[in-house]
C-alpha angles and dihedrals in degrees: 000000000000120000122203119213119208124198127204112245117242119246109258111241094211093073092051091047091051091049091049091048092051091048092051092046094050092044094051091045093052092043091050091053095051113119117256113252117251116244117257114259116256109241092207095058112089116235128206110243094227098044114135113222118220111237122213115248112259093216129131126228123244091250092051091050089049089052093049094048093046095048092044091052094047099084092047093048090047091055092047092046091051091049091050093049091045090049091051090050092049093049095045094046095039089222127107093216095057108140132224108247133209100272091046091065089063089056091048092051096045094047092046091052092044093050093046092050089047091053090048092050091048090054091045093053092043093052095041112127094012131109103257091201094057113102112251093215116068118240117243117259116262118256114271103217123004095181095062112103119241109250097197138012116270117262096246095056094067116081117255094213138006126210128204121196119195126184 
């Protein structure tokens, strides 16, 4: 009787090193974009009671927006990448229960990261040269004359259908 011994594969250190490198890069980028703190007011300096304080703009930089869009898209691209790889495995094996193997997870991770970065770059190029703090949806026009009486009821206040139930 032959016995087969199986050994657990060791975790590859390259993936952990790449993850640590990405974490450090994103952390330093976010920390570098943090707003500088305002100095504490001096209690000895007299202030005018009607002085208007200048507020810092609450805008975000283009790199910060790229980071937000990329990291937001990452879970969705990971799901889609997994479904694509699983679909390719099912079609190639001809069996619905075909599994995703070890090397396939590298493809899922790389394609998820590539798609998320592509979505972030698309948003970066689309928003290039625009004011990122400007609302993308236009505001409705203001009413023309509020003192004018309404001649008829608005369309949406009349019922669309009426139902009668008899027993």
